[in-house]
Biopython code that builds the backbone (N, CA, C, O; Angstrom):
import numpy as np
from Bio.PDB.StructureBuilder import StructureBuilder

atoms = [
    (1, "MET", "N", (0.808, -1.176, 0.019)),
    (1, "MET", "CA", (0.139, 0.009, 0.040)),
    (1, "MET", "C", (0.860, 1.164, 0.026)),
    (1, "MET", "O", (0.573, 2.108, -0.709)),
    (2, "ARG", "N", (1.926, 1.154, 0.910)),
    (2, "ARG", "CA", (2.662, 2.499, 0.953)),
    (2, "ARG", "C", (3.460, 2.699, -0.408)),
    (2, "ARG", "O", (3.608, 3.840, -0.846)),
    (3, "GLU", "N", (3.966, 1.612, -1.067)),
    (3, "GLU", "CA", (4.622, 1.956, -2.222)),
    (3, "GLU", "C", (3.633, 2.558, -3.347)),
    (3, "GLU", "O", (3.990, 3.458, -4.107)),
    (4, "ALA", "N", (2.303, 1.943, -3.374)),
    (4, "ALA", "CA", (1.466, 2.632, -4.377)),
    (4, "ALA", "C", (1.134, 4.073, -3.997)),
    (4, "ALA", "O", (0.995, 4.868, -4.926)),
    (5, "ILE", "N", (0.997, 4.480, -2.815)),
    (5, "ILE", "CA", (0.877, 5.791, -2.319)),
    (5, "ILE", "C", (1.936, 6.711, -2.694)),
    (5, "ILE", "O", (1.738, 7.791, -3.252)),
    (6, "GLU", "N", (3.120, 6.219, -2.352)),
    (6, "GLU", "CA", (4.373, 6.987, -2.852)),
    (6, "GLU", "C", (4.464, 7.112, -4.185)),
    (6, "GLU", "O", (5.029, 8.128, -4.587)),
    (7, "GLN", "N", (3.958, 6.162, -5.167)),
    (7, "GLN", "CA", (4.339, 6.236, -6.535)),
    (7, "GLN", "C", (3.296, 6.965, -7.198)),
    (7, "GLN", "O", (3.657, 7.726, -8.095)),
    (8, "PHE", "N", (1.914, 6.872, -6.899)),
    (8, "PHE", "CA", (0.812, 7.656, -7.441)),
    (8, "PHE", "C", (0.368, 8.961, -6.669)),
    (8, "PHE", "O", (-0.406, 9.729, -7.241)),
    (9, "GLN", "N", (0.780, 9.220, -5.513)),
    (9, "GLN", "CA", (0.580, 10.409, -4.740)),
    (9, "GLN", "C", (-1.009, 10.929, -4.738)),
    (9, "GLN", "O", (-1.279, 12.107, -4.971)),
    (10, "PRO", "N", (-1.979, 9.976, -4.466)),
    (10, "PRO", "CA", (-3.312, 10.571, -4.501)),
    (10, "PRO", "C", (-3.379, 11.653, -3.470)),
    (10, "PRO", "O", (-2.467, 11.776, -2.653)),
    (11, "ALA", "N", (-4.408, 12.430, -3.476)),
    (11, "ALA", "CA", (-4.751, 13.412, -2.457)),
    (11, "ALA", "C", (-4.945, 12.898, -1.261)),
    (11, "ALA", "O", (-4.442, 13.410, -0.261)),
    (12, "LEU", "N", (-5.713, 11.803, -1.221)),
    (12, "LEU", "CA", (-6.209, 11.060, 0.197)),
    (12, "LEU", "C", (-6.183, 9.524, -0.034)),
    (12, "LEU", "O", (-6.517, 8.914, -1.050)),
    (13, "ALA", "N", (-5.648, 8.979, 1.292)),
    (13, "ALA", "CA", (-5.765, 7.578, 1.486)),
    (13, "ALA", "C", (-6.496, 7.153, 2.624)),
    (13, "ALA", "O", (-5.920, 7.322, 3.698)),
    (14, "LEU", "N", (-7.655, 6.630, 2.650)),
    (14, "LEU", "CA", (-8.488, 6.277, 3.849)),
    (14, "LEU", "C", (-8.350, 4.781, 4.143)),
    (14, "LEU", "O", (-8.569, 3.909, 3.302)),
    (15, "HIS", "N", (-7.957, 4.546, 5.452)),
    (15, "HIS", "CA", (-7.579, 3.210, 5.852)),
    (15, "HIS", "C", (-8.546, 2.941, 7.162)),
    (15, "HIS", "O", (-8.696, 3.758, 8.070)),
    (16, "GLY", "N", (-9.141, 1.711, 7.096)),
    (16, "GLY", "CA", (-10.067, 1.409, 8.167)),
    (16, "GLY", "C", (-9.946, -0.091, 8.410)),
    (16, "GLY", "O", (-9.389, -0.783, 7.558)),
    (17, "HIS", "N", (-10.414, -0.607, 9.471)),
    (17, "HIS", "CA", (-10.564, -1.893, 9.957)),
    (17, "HIS", "C", (-9.055, -2.484, 10.117)),
    (17, "HIS", "O", (-8.767, -3.639, 9.806)),
    (18, "ILE", "N", (-8.251, -1.660, 10.576)),
    (18, "ILE", "CA", (-6.971, -2.101, 11.023)),
    (18, "ILE", "C", (-6.968, -1.881, 12.512)),
    (18, "ILE", "O", (-7.600, -0.969, 13.046)),
    (19, "HIS", "N", (-6.285, -2.689, 13.111)),
    (19, "HIS", "CA", (-6.151, -2.662, 14.573)),
    (19, "HIS", "C", (-4.959, -1.724, 15.016)),
    (19, "HIS", "O", (-3.947, -2.183, 15.546)),
    (20, "GLU", "N", (-5.133, -0.469, 14.781)),
    (20, "GLU", "CA", (-3.977, 0.368, 15.102)),
    (20, "GLU", "C", (-4.784, 1.562, 15.704)),
    (20, "GLU", "O", (-5.994, 1.685, 15.515)),
    (21, "ALA", "N", (-3.975, 2.505, 16.501)),
    (21, "ALA", "CA", (-4.549, 3.790, 16.932)),
    (21, "ALA", "C", (-4.839, 4.700, 15.726)),
    (21, "ALA", "O", (-4.191, 4.700, 14.680)),
    (22, "ARG", "N", (-5.962, 5.523, 16.028)),
    (22, "ARG", "CA", (-6.251, 6.515, 15.092)),
    (22, "ARG", "C", (-5.187, 7.474, 14.777)),
    (22, "ARG", "O", (-4.411, 7.780, 15.682)),
    (23, "GLY", "N", (-5.041, 8.017, 13.547)),
    (23, "GLY", "CA", (-4.174, 9.064, 13.375)),
    (23, "GLY", "C", (-4.059, 9.545, 11.865)),
    (23, "GLY", "O", (-4.785, 9.057, 10.999)),
    (24, "THR", "N", (-3.195, 10.439, 11.613)),
    (24, "THR", "CA", (-3.096, 10.871, 10.320)),
    (24, "THR", "C", (-1.535, 10.991, 10.049)),
    (24, "THR", "O", (-0.715, 11.116, 10.958)),
    (25, "LYS", "N", (-1.261, 10.946, 8.899)),
    (25, "LYS", "CA", (0.166, 11.007, 8.337)),
    (25, "LYS", "C", (0.247, 11.495, 6.942)),
    (25, "LYS", "O", (-0.615, 11.194, 6.116)),
    (26, "ARG", "N", (1.249, 12.231, 6.668)),
    (26, "ARG", "CA", (1.368, 12.799, 5.196)),
    (26, "ARG", "C", (2.566, 11.801, 4.617)),
    (26, "ARG", "O", (3.547, 11.560, 5.321)),
    (27, "LEU", "N", (2.425, 11.261, 3.342)),
    (27, "LEU", "CA", (3.363, 10.627, 2.625)),
    (27, "LEU", "C", (3.476, 11.569, 1.415)),
    (27, "LEU", "O", (2.587, 11.604, 0.564)),
    (28, "GLY", "N", (4.465, 12.253, 1.355)),
    (28, "GLY", "CA", (4.483, 13.380, 0.128)),
    (28, "GLY", "C", (3.234, 14.158, 0.157)),
    (28, "GLY", "O", (2.889, 14.767, 1.170)),
    (29, "ARG", "N", (2.567, 14.151, -0.905)),
    (29, "ARG", "CA", (1.221, 15.094, -1.137)),
    (29, "ARG", "C", (0.166, 14.352, -0.566)),
    (29, "ARG", "O", (-0.905, 14.945, -0.437)),
    (30, "THR", "N", (0.252, 13.098, -0.172)),
    (30, "THR", "CA", (-1.044, 12.322, 0.191)),
    (30, "THR", "C", (-1.337, 12.361, 1.828)),
    (30, "THR", "O", (-0.487, 11.992, 2.639)),
    (31, "LEU", "N", (-2.324, 12.733, 2.114)),
    (31, "LEU", "CA", (-2.858, 12.663, 3.467)),
    (31, "LEU", "C", (-3.375, 11.337, 3.649)),
    (31, "LEU", "O", (-4.283, 10.946, 2.916)),
    (32, "CYS", "N", (-2.815, 10.479, 4.698)),
    (32, "CYS", "CA", (-3.314, 9.174, 5.087)),
    (32, "CYS", "C", (-4.161, 9.312, 6.307)),
    (32, "CYS", "O", (-3.686, 9.923, 7.265)),
    (33, "VAL", "N", (-5.420, 8.788, 6.382)),
    (33, "VAL", "CA", (-6.245, 8.939, 7.561)),
    (33, "VAL", "C", (-6.635, 7.453, 8.038)),
    (33, "VAL", "O", (-7.034, 6.625, 7.219)),
    (34, "ASN", "N", (-6.516, 7.200, 9.221)),
    (34, "ASN", "CA", (-6.989, 6.077, 9.937)),
    (34, "ASN", "C", (-7.880, 6.384, 11.039)),
    (34, "ASN", "O", (-7.371, 6.599, 12.139)),
    (35, "PRO", "N", (-9.168, 6.437, 10.896)),
    (35, "PRO", "CA", (-9.980, 6.980, 12.054)),
    (35, "PRO", "C", (-9.899, 6.088, 13.372)),
    (35, "PRO", "O", (-10.290, 6.526, 14.454)),
    (36, "GLY", "N", (-9.430, 4.956, 13.232)),
    (36, "GLY", "CA", (-9.273, 4.073, 14.429)),
    (36, "GLY", "C", (-10.313, 3.165, 14.730)),
    (36, "GLY", "O", (-11.147, 3.081, 13.828)),
    (37, "SER", "N", (-10.523, 2.450, 15.737)),
    (37, "SER", "CA", (-11.476, 1.607, 16.212)),
    (37, "SER", "C", (-11.591, 1.623, 17.615)),
    (37, "SER", "O", (-10.587, 1.667, 18.327)),
    (38, "SER", "N", (-12.734, 1.592, 18.069)),
    (38, "SER", "CA", (-13.086, 1.673, 19.632)),
    (38, "SER", "C", (-14.259, 0.739, 19.908)),
    (38, "SER", "O", (-15.221, 1.152, 20.555)),
    (39, "TYR", "N", (-14.213, -0.407, 19.475)),
    (39, "TYR", "CA", (-15.333, -1.294, 19.624)),
    (39, "TYR", "C", (-15.712, -1.626, 21.033)),
    (39, "TYR", "O", (-16.870, -1.651, 21.451)),
    (40, "GLU", "N", (-14.588, -1.890, 21.757)),
    (40, "GLU", "CA", (-14.722, -2.204, 23.144)),
    (40, "GLU", "C", (-15.503, -1.037, 23.935)),
    (40, "GLU", "O", (-16.290, -1.440, 24.792)),
    (41, "GLN", "N", (-15.395, 0.288, 23.769)),
    (41, "GLN", "CA", (-16.093, 1.248, 24.414)),
    (41, "GLN", "C", (-17.347, 1.642, 23.614)),
    (41, "GLN", "O", (-17.980, 2.606, 24.044)),
    (42, "GLY", "N", (-17.767, 1.051, 22.558)),
    (42, "GLY", "CA", (-19.023, 1.309, 21.809)),
    (42, "GLY", "C", (-18.922, 2.700, 21.250)),
    (42, "GLY", "O", (-19.969, 3.333, 21.120)),
    (43, "GLN", "N", (-17.737, 3.265, 20.893)),
    (43, "GLN", "CA", (-17.605, 4.511, 20.225)),
    (43, "GLN", "C", (-17.574, 4.579, 18.798)),
    (43, "GLN", "O", (-16.846, 3.758, 18.240)),
    (44, "LEU", "N", (-18.220, 5.396, 18.084)),
    (44, "LEU", "CA", (-18.127, 5.463, 16.635)),
    (44, "LEU", "C", (-17.019, 6.535, 16.331)),
    (44, "LEU", "O", (-17.225, 7.715, 16.616)),
    (45, "LEU", "N", (-15.875, 6.133, 15.766)),
    (45, "LEU", "CA", (-14.981, 6.924, 15.426)),
    (45, "LEU", "C", (-14.867, 7.204, 13.794)),
    (45, "LEU", "O", (-15.018, 6.232, 13.054)),
    (46, "GLY", "N", (-14.632, 8.371, 13.274)),
    (46, "GLY", "CA", (-14.746, 8.689, 11.921)),
    (46, "GLY", "C", (-13.788, 9.962, 11.673)),
    (46, "GLY", "O", (-13.084, 10.489, 12.534)),
    (47, "ALA", "N", (-13.908, 10.372, 10.243)),
    (47, "ALA", "CA", (-13.266, 11.511, 9.977)),
    (47, "ALA", "C", (-14.192, 12.394, 8.884)),
    (47, "ALA", "O", (-14.878, 11.863, 8.010)),
    (48, "ILE", "N", (-14.085, 13.767, 9.091)),
    (48, "ILE", "CA", (-14.757, 14.631, 8.225)),
    (48, "ILE", "C", (-13.695, 15.262, 7.261)),
    (48, "ILE", "O", (-12.783, 15.876, 7.816)),
    (49, "ILE", "N", (-13.688, 15.204, 6.056)),
    (49, "ILE", "CA", (-12.843, 15.715, 5.096)),
    (49, "ILE", "C", (-13.213, 16.451, 4.159)),
    (49, "ILE", "O", (-14.147, 16.067, 3.455)),
    (50, "ASP", "N", (-12.619, 17.618, 3.921)),
    (50, "ASP", "CA", (-12.994, 18.555, 2.985)),
    (50, "ASP", "C", (-11.884, 18.553, 1.795)),
    (50, "ASP", "O", (-10.691, 18.766, 2.015)),
    (51, "ILE", "N", (-12.404, 18.296, 0.557)),
    (51, "ILE", "CA", (-11.658, 18.128, -0.541)),
    (51, "ILE", "C", (-11.947, 19.261, -1.565)),
    (51, "ILE", "O", (-13.109, 19.519, -1.875)),
    (52, "ASP", "N", (-10.940, 19.907, -2.067)),
    (52, "ASP", "CA", (-11.039, 21.065, -3.039)),
    (52, "ASP", "C", (-10.850, 20.581, -4.334)),
    (52, "ASP", "O", (-9.749, 20.371, -4.843)),
    (53, "GLY", "N", (-12.133, 20.376, -4.959)),
    (53, "GLY", "CA", (-12.311, 20.066, -6.476)),
    (53, "GLY", "C", (-11.516, 18.648, -6.715)),
    (53, "GLY", "O", (-10.955, 18.409, -7.784)),
    (54, "GLY", "N", (-11.524, 17.781, -5.667)),
    (54, "GLY", "CA", (-10.954, 16.433, -5.935)),
    (54, "GLY", "C", (-9.428, 16.498, -5.956)),
    (54, "GLY", "O", (-8.852, 15.411, -5.999)),
    (55, "LYS", "N", (-8.659, 17.653, -5.931)),
    (55, "LYS", "CA", (-7.381, 17.546, -6.254)),
    (55, "LYS", "C", (-6.507, 17.708, -4.834)),
    (55, "LYS", "O", (-5.404, 17.171, -4.732)),
    (56, "GLN", "N", (-7.014, 18.388, -3.893)),
    (56, "GLN", "CA", (-6.316, 18.555, -2.642)),
    (56, "GLN", "C", (-7.195, 18.558, -1.451)),
    (56, "GLN", "O", (-8.319, 19.056, -1.514)),
    (57, "VAL", "N", (-6.662, 17.944, -0.206)),
    (57, "VAL", "CA", (-7.478, 17.955, 1.016)),
    (57, "VAL", "C", (-7.295, 19.456, 1.566)),
    (57, "VAL", "O", (-6.186, 19.934, 1.803)),
    (58, "LYS", "N", (-8.444, 20.108, 1.733)),
    (58, "LYS", "CA", (-8.321, 21.550, 2.264)),
    (58, "LYS", "C", (-8.215, 21.418, 3.741)),
    (58, "LYS", "O", (-7.339, 22.060, 4.321)),
    (59, "LYS", "N", (-9.041, 20.631, 4.417)),
    (59, "LYS", "CA", (-9.044, 20.449, 5.986)),
    (59, "LYS", "C", (-9.798, 19.074, 6.287)),
    (59, "LYS", "O", (-10.616, 18.513, 5.558)),
    (60, "PHE", "N", (-9.324, 18.666, 7.542)),
    (60, "PHE", "CA", (-9.949, 17.406, 8.021)),
    (60, "PHE", "C", (-9.999, 17.513, 9.419)),
    (60, "PHE", "O", (-9.278, 18.281, 10.055)),
    (61, "MET", "N", (-10.978, 16.629, 9.999)),
    (61, "MET", "CA", (-11.165, 16.614, 11.442)),
    (61, "MET", "C", (-11.496, 15.050, 11.804)),
    (61, "MET", "O", (-12.297, 14.355, 11.178)),
    (62, "LEU", "N", (-10.810, 14.678, 12.811)),
    (62, "LEU", "CA", (-11.156, 13.224, 13.353)),
    (62, "LEU", "C", (-12.371, 13.442, 14.274)),
    (62, "LEU", "O", (-12.390, 14.384, 15.066)),
    (63, "THR", "N", (-13.407, 12.544, 14.162)),
    (63, "THR", "CA", (-14.476, 12.649, 15.108)),
    (63, "THR", "C", (-14.787, 11.466, 15.904)),
    (63, "THR", "O", (-14.315, 10.366, 15.616)),
    (64, "SER", "N", (-15.631, 11.672, 16.982)),
    (64, "SER", "CA", (-16.034, 10.468, 17.726)),
    (64, "SER", "C", (-17.387, 10.768, 18.352)),
    (64, "SER", "O", (-17.636, 11.939, 18.637)),
    (65, "GLY", "N", (-18.248, 9.854, 18.582)),
    (65, "GLY", "CA", (-19.598, 10.078, 19.055)),
    (65, "GLY", "C", (-20.092, 8.611, 19.706)),
    (65, "GLY", "O", (-21.218, 8.500, 20.192)),
]
sb = StructureBuilder()
sb.init_structure("model")
sb.init_model(0)
sb.init_chain("A")
sb.init_seg("    ")
for serial, (resi, resn, name, xyz) in enumerate(atoms, 1):
    if name == "N":
        sb.init_residue(resn, " ", resi, " ")
    sb.init_atom(name, np.array(xyz, "f"), 0.0, 1.0, " ", f" {name:<3s}", serial, name[0])
structure = sb.get_structure()
């Protein structure tokens, strides 16, 4: 996955259903987002992402509820 992101540099890479802590990271021009999981606490975790014309991520926010 990392090699494809580094090669093609999409604006956004969304990752889910992996048992890792939530977080974000940039790989070159790509914003990688993992909203995380919190099944034990019954929490719904997510992300709100604002994309400018499909070319760049303008802003993002990790959410919980």
